[in-house]
N, C-alpha and C positions, 0 to 999 in steps of 0.2 A: 520571481517576489510575484509579477502580473497574471500568471497563471492560478495564481493561491486565494489572491484578491477575486480573480473574477468568479471562481466558484467557490467561493465564501457567499460574495455578492449575490451568485444565484442561489444557493440556498438558501440565503437572507429571505430574499422576495418571493423567491416562489414557494417558500416554507418546506422545503427538500432538505431536513436536518437527519433525514434516516437515512441519506448519502453518506453522512462523518463516518459511522462503524466500518462502512464500508469501503472505504477511502483510506481507511487508517489499517484494518486487516489486509490490503490490497498492498500498502509499502510496506509494512512489517512480513507480510513473507519474501516481496521482492528484497528487501534488505538481507534478509536469512539468508536466498538463495546467494545472492552476489558474496556476502562474507564466507560464505562455507564453499564455495568453488573449488576454491585451493586448498582444501582443508579433510580430514580423513575422516571427518562425514559426511561428505560429500556424497559417494553414493547411498547414503543414507536418507538424505534431505530428498534428493530426486526419486528414490524407488517411491517415496508419497503421492509425489506428480505420475 
């Protein structure tokens, strides 16, 4: 949680709120890759990257 607090503090102080959608998108893509790693759709997900 300290990392999240530090990141939010950085974005708030430096007015870098445009980073928030980038971080959310990267987390979402990472979650998709992790969750689909053992499923039948894994070859299709990895073909995107």
